[in-house]
DSSP file (Angstrom, degrees, kcal/mol; ACC not computed):
  #  RESIDUE AA STRUCTURE BP1 BP2  ACC     N-H-->O    O-->H-N    N-H-->O    O-->H-N    TCO  KAPPA ALPHA  PHI   PSI    X-CA   Y-CA   Z-CA
    1    1 A M              0   0    0      0, 0.0     2,-0.2     0, 0.0     0, 0.0   0.000 360.0 360.0 360.0 159.3   16.8  -80.2    2.5
    2    2 A S        -     0   0    0     13,-0.2     3,-0.1     1,-0.1    13,-0.0  -0.485 360.0 -95.5 -83.4 158.2   15.3  -78.0    5.1
    3    3 A E        -     0   0    0     -2,-0.2     2,-0.2     1,-0.1    -1,-0.1  -0.221  48.0 -90.3 -68.1 161.7   15.2  -79.0    8.8
    4    4 A P        -     0   0    0      0, 0.0    -1,-0.1     0, 0.0     0, 0.0  -0.491  46.3-122.9 -71.4 139.0   12.1  -80.6   10.2
    5    5 A Q        -     0   0    0     -2,-0.2     3,-0.1     1,-0.1     6,-0.0  -0.528  24.0-108.1 -79.0 145.0    9.7  -78.0   11.6
    6    6 A P    >   -     0   0    0      0, 0.0     3,-1.9     0, 0.0    -1,-0.1  -0.306  50.3 -82.2 -65.2 157.7    8.5  -78.1   15.2
    7    7 A R  T 3  S+     0   0    0      1,-0.2     3,-0.1     3,-0.0     0, 0.0  -0.369 118.1  22.9 -66.2 144.8    5.0  -79.1   15.8
    8    8 A G  T 3  S+     0   0    0      1,-0.3    -1,-0.2    -3,-0.1     2,-0.2   0.407  88.8 137.6  80.6   0.8    2.5  -76.3   15.3
    9    9 A A    <   -     0   0    0     -3,-1.9     2,-0.4     1,-0.1    -1,-0.3  -0.504  60.8-109.3 -77.6 146.7    4.9  -74.3   13.0
   10   10 A E        -     0   0    0     -2,-0.2     2,-0.4    -3,-0.1    -1,-0.1  -0.632  31.4-119.2 -79.6 133.9    3.3  -72.8   10.0
   11   11 A R        -     0   0    0     -2,-0.4     2,-0.7     1,-0.0     3,-0.1  -0.588  19.0-133.7 -67.7 121.6    4.3  -74.4    6.8
   12   12 A D    >>  -     0   0    0     -2,-0.4     4,-2.6     1,-0.2     3,-0.9  -0.745  10.3-158.5 -85.3 113.0    6.0  -72.1    4.2
   13   13 A L  T 34 S+     0   0    0     -2,-0.7     4,-0.5     1,-0.2     6,-0.3   0.836  90.0  46.0 -50.5 -41.1    4.4  -72.7    0.8
   14   14 A Y  T 34 S+     0   0    0      1,-0.1    -1,-0.2     2,-0.1    41,-0.1   0.424 124.6  28.0 -95.3   2.6    7.4  -71.3   -1.1
   15   15 A R  T <4 S+     0   0    0     -3,-0.9    -2,-0.2     6,-0.0   -13,-0.2   0.538 119.9  44.8-125.6 -30.7   10.0  -73.1    0.8
   16   16 A D  S  < S+     0   0    0     -4,-2.6     2,-0.2     3,-0.0    -3,-0.2   0.433 105.5  54.9-109.6   4.1    8.7  -76.3    2.1
   17   17 A T  S >  S-     0   0    0     -4,-0.5     3,-1.4    -5,-0.3     4,-0.2  -0.693  97.7 -87.5-125.6-176.5    6.8  -77.6   -0.8
   18   18 A W  G >  S+     0   0    0      1,-0.3     3,-2.4    -2,-0.2     4,-0.2   0.726 110.4  82.6 -64.9 -21.1    7.3  -78.5   -4.5
   19   19 A V  G >  S+     0   0    0     -6,-0.3     3,-1.9     1,-0.3     4,-0.4   0.743  74.4  72.2 -48.5 -32.2    6.5  -74.9   -5.4
   20   20 A R  G X  S+     0   0    0     -3,-1.4     3,-0.7     1,-0.3    -1,-0.3   0.675  84.3  65.6 -68.8 -14.4    9.9  -73.8   -4.6
   21   21 A Y  G X  S+     0   0    0     -3,-2.4     3,-1.2     1,-0.2    -1,-0.3   0.592  82.6  77.2 -87.6  -1.3   11.3  -75.5   -7.7
   22   22 A L  G X  S+     0   0    0     -3,-1.9     3,-1.8     1,-0.2     4,-0.3   0.801  83.0  68.3 -65.6 -28.0    9.3  -73.1   -9.8
   23   23 A G  G <  S+     0   0    0     -3,-0.7    -1,-0.2    -4,-0.4     3,-0.2   0.644  96.3  53.5 -59.0 -17.3   12.0  -70.7   -8.9
   24   24 A Y  G X> S+     0   0    0     -3,-1.2     4,-1.3     1,-0.2     3,-0.6   0.224  75.2 105.7-106.3  11.6   14.4  -72.7  -11.0
   25   25 A A  H <> S+     0   0    0     -3,-1.8     4,-2.6     1,-0.2     3,-0.3   0.898  73.8  57.5 -58.2 -42.7   12.3  -72.6  -14.1
   26   26 A N  H 3> S+     0   0    0     18,-0.4     4,-2.5    -4,-0.3    -1,-0.2   0.861 101.9  57.8 -58.3 -34.6   14.6  -70.2  -15.9
   27   27 A E  H <> S+     0   0    0     -3,-0.6     4,-2.3     2,-0.2    -1,-0.2   0.881 107.0  47.9 -55.2 -43.2   17.6  -72.6  -15.4
   28   28 A V  H  X S+     0   0    0     -4,-1.3     4,-1.7    -3,-0.3    -2,-0.2   0.914 111.4  50.9 -75.6 -39.8   15.7  -75.3  -17.2
   29   29 A G  H  < S+     0   0    0     -4,-2.6    -2,-0.2     1,-0.2    -1,-0.2   0.920 111.9  48.0 -53.4 -46.3   14.8  -72.7  -20.0
   30   30 A E  H >< S+     0   0    0     -4,-2.5     3,-1.3     1,-0.2     4,-0.3   0.849 106.7  55.4 -62.1 -41.6   18.3  -71.8  -20.3
   31   31 A A  H 3< S+     0   0    0     -4,-2.3     3,-0.3     1,-0.3    -1,-0.2   0.864 116.5  37.1 -67.1 -32.0   19.5  -75.4  -20.4
   32   32 A F  T >X S+     0   0    0     -4,-1.7     3,-2.1     1,-0.2     4,-1.6   0.171  80.4 117.6 -99.1  21.1   17.2  -76.1  -23.4
   33   33 A R  T <4 S+     0   0    0     -3,-1.3    -1,-0.2     1,-0.3     3,-0.1   0.857  77.0  48.8 -52.3 -40.4   17.7  -72.7  -25.1
   34   34 A S  T 34 S+     0   0    0     -4,-0.3    -1,-0.3    -3,-0.3    -2,-0.1   0.569 115.8  43.7 -81.2  -6.6   19.2  -74.3  -28.2
   35   35 A L  T <4 S+     0   0    0     -3,-2.1    -2,-0.2     2,-0.1    -1,-0.2   0.638 109.5  52.9-114.2 -15.7   16.4  -77.0  -28.5
   36   36 A V  S  < S-     0   0    0     -4,-1.6     5,-0.1    -7,-0.2     0, 0.0  -0.770  91.4 -86.6-119.8 165.0   13.2  -75.0  -27.9
   37   37 A P    >>  -     0   0    0      0, 0.0     3,-1.0     0, 0.0     4,-0.9  -0.216  39.8-113.4 -63.8 158.8   11.7  -71.9  -29.3
   38   38 A A  H >> S+     0   0    0      1,-0.3     4,-2.5     2,-0.2     3,-0.6   0.876 115.3  64.4 -64.8 -36.9   12.7  -68.4  -27.7
   39   39 A A  H 3> S+     0   0    0      1,-0.3     4,-1.6     2,-0.2    -1,-0.3   0.799  97.9  53.0 -57.8 -29.5    9.2  -68.1  -26.3
   40   40 A V  H <> S+     0   0    0     -3,-1.0     4,-1.7     2,-0.2    -1,-0.3   0.820 108.0  51.6 -74.9 -34.1    9.6  -71.1  -24.2
   41   41 A V  H <X S+     0   0    0     -4,-0.9     4,-1.9    -3,-0.6    -2,-0.2   0.914 112.4  44.6 -62.1 -48.3   12.8  -69.5  -22.7
   42   42 A W  H  X S+     0   0    0     -4,-2.5     4,-1.7     1,-0.2    -2,-0.2   0.835 108.4  56.3 -75.4 -26.0   11.1  -66.4  -21.9
   43   43 A L  H  X S+     0   0    0     -4,-1.6     4,-2.9    -5,-0.3     5,-0.2   0.911 105.6  53.8 -61.6 -42.1    8.0  -68.2  -20.5
   44   44 A S  H  X S+     0   0    0     -4,-1.7     4,-1.9     1,-0.2   -18,-0.4   0.898 107.4  50.6 -60.5 -38.6   10.5  -70.0  -18.0
   45   45 A Y  H  X S+     0   0    0     -4,-1.9     4,-2.8     2,-0.2    -1,-0.2   0.881 109.8  51.4 -59.1 -40.8   11.8  -66.5  -17.0
   46   46 A G  H  X S+     0   0    0     -4,-1.7     4,-2.0     2,-0.2    -2,-0.2   0.873 109.1  49.3 -60.2 -45.8    8.2  -65.5  -16.4
   47   47 A V  H  X S+     0   0    0     -4,-2.9     4,-2.1     2,-0.2    -1,-0.2   0.924 114.5  44.3 -58.3 -50.4    7.5  -68.5  -14.3
   48   48 A S  H  X S+     0   0    0     -4,-1.9     4,-2.2    -5,-0.2    -2,-0.2   0.943 112.6  50.5 -62.9 -51.4   10.6  -68.0  -12.2
   49   49 A S  H  X S+     0   0    0     -4,-2.8     4,-2.6     1,-0.2     5,-0.3   0.870 109.7  51.7 -65.0 -36.7   10.0  -64.2  -11.8
   50   50 A S  H  X S+     0   0    0     -4,-2.0     4,-2.7    -5,-0.2     5,-0.3   0.928 107.8  53.2 -65.2 -42.1    6.4  -64.8  -10.7
   51   51 A Y  H  X S+     0   0    0     -4,-2.1     4,-2.6     1,-0.2    -2,-0.2   0.973 111.7  44.7 -52.6 -57.7    7.6  -67.3   -8.1
   52   52 A V  H  X S+     0   0    0     -4,-2.2     4,-2.3     1,-0.2    -2,-0.2   0.901 113.8  48.1 -59.9 -46.1   10.0  -64.8   -6.7
   53   53 A L  H  X S+     0   0    0     -4,-2.6     4,-2.9     2,-0.2     5,-0.2   0.935 112.4  50.1 -64.1 -44.9    7.5  -61.9   -6.7
   54   54 A A  H  X S+     0   0    0     -4,-2.7     4,-2.7    -5,-0.3    -2,-0.2   0.936 112.4  48.0 -54.6 -47.3    4.8  -64.2   -5.0
   55   55 A D  H  X S+     0   0    0     -4,-2.6     4,-2.0    -5,-0.3    -1,-0.2   0.880 111.6  48.7 -66.9 -41.3    7.3  -65.2   -2.4
   56   56 A A  H  X S+     0   0    0     -4,-2.3     4,-2.5     2,-0.2     5,-0.2   0.911 112.3  48.6 -66.5 -42.6    8.4  -61.7   -1.7
   57   57 A V  H  X S+     0   0    0     -4,-2.9     4,-2.5     2,-0.2    -2,-0.2   0.932 112.0  48.9 -55.9 -49.4    4.8  -60.5   -1.4
   58   58 A D  H  X S+     0   0    0     -4,-2.7     4,-2.5    -5,-0.2    -1,-0.2   0.898 112.6  48.0 -59.5 -46.1    3.9  -63.4    1.0
   59   59 A K  H  X S+     0   0    0     -4,-2.0     4,-2.1     1,-0.2    -1,-0.2   0.886 114.0  46.8 -70.9 -39.3    7.0  -62.7    3.2
   60   60 A G  H  X S+     0   0    0     -4,-2.5     4,-2.5     2,-0.2    -2,-0.2   0.876 110.4  52.2 -66.2 -38.6    6.3  -59.0    3.4
   61   61 A R  H  X S+     0   0    0     -4,-2.5     4,-1.8    -5,-0.2    -2,-0.2   0.936 111.8  44.7 -58.4 -50.8    2.7  -59.5    4.1
   62   62 A K  H  X S+     0   0    0     -4,-2.5     4,-2.0     1,-0.2    -2,-0.2   0.868 112.3  53.6 -64.1 -36.2    3.5  -61.9    7.0
   63   63 A A  H  X S+     0   0    0     -4,-2.1     4,-1.9     1,-0.2     5,-0.3   0.914 109.5  49.5 -63.3 -43.1    6.2  -59.5    8.3
   64   64 A G  H  X S+     0   0    0     -4,-2.5     4,-1.8     1,-0.2    -2,-0.2   0.850 110.9  47.2 -67.0 -33.8    3.8  -56.7    8.3
   65   65 A E  H  < S+     0   0    0     -4,-1.8    -1,-0.2     1,-0.2    -2,-0.2   0.844 114.0  48.1 -65.5 -35.8    1.2  -58.6   10.1
   66   66 A H  H  < S+     0   0    0     -4,-2.0    -2,-0.2    -5,-0.2    -1,-0.2   0.866 121.5  32.0 -74.9 -37.3    3.6  -59.8   12.7
   67   67 A F  H  < S+     0   0    0     -4,-1.9    -3,-0.2    -5,-0.1    -2,-0.2   0.740 102.9  78.8 -99.0 -27.7    5.3  -56.3   13.5
   68   68 A L  S  < S-     0   0    0     -4,-1.8     0, 0.0    -5,-0.3     0, 0.0  -0.619  80.4-122.5 -86.7 139.7    2.4  -53.8   12.9
   69   69 A P        -     0   0    0      0, 0.0     3,-0.1     0, 0.0    -2,-0.1  -0.364  40.8 -91.6 -67.6 155.8   -0.3  -53.4   15.7
   70   70 A P        -     0   0    0      0, 0.0    -5,-0.0     0, 0.0     0, 0.0  -0.438  54.3 -89.2 -68.8 149.4   -3.9  -54.1   14.6
   71   71 A P        -     0   0    0      0, 0.0     2,-0.5     0, 0.0    -3,-0.0  -0.209  39.0-122.1 -61.4 146.6   -5.8  -51.0   13.4
   72   72 A Q              0   0    0      1,-0.1     0, 0.0    -3,-0.1     0, 0.0  -0.769 360.0 360.0 -90.5 132.5   -7.7  -49.0   16.1
   73   73 A L              0   0    0     -2,-0.5    -1,-0.1     0, 0.0     0, 0.0   0.430 360.0 360.0-113.8 360.0  -11.4  -48.6   15.4
């Protein structure tokens, strides 16, 4: 489990909540590959890939806000 956050720290949706388990959806799909239709396995990869993409976009956006100066008007 992750370490407790200091007071006032921003909670990371993709690492500190149940949403993080969506990244493991492909593992579940693979585990049940012989029991479920192929579409379910492909769907599990779609869910997992969506999680990874959303997490990467979120982290990139936060990094961009943190390191780039505000626009000059």
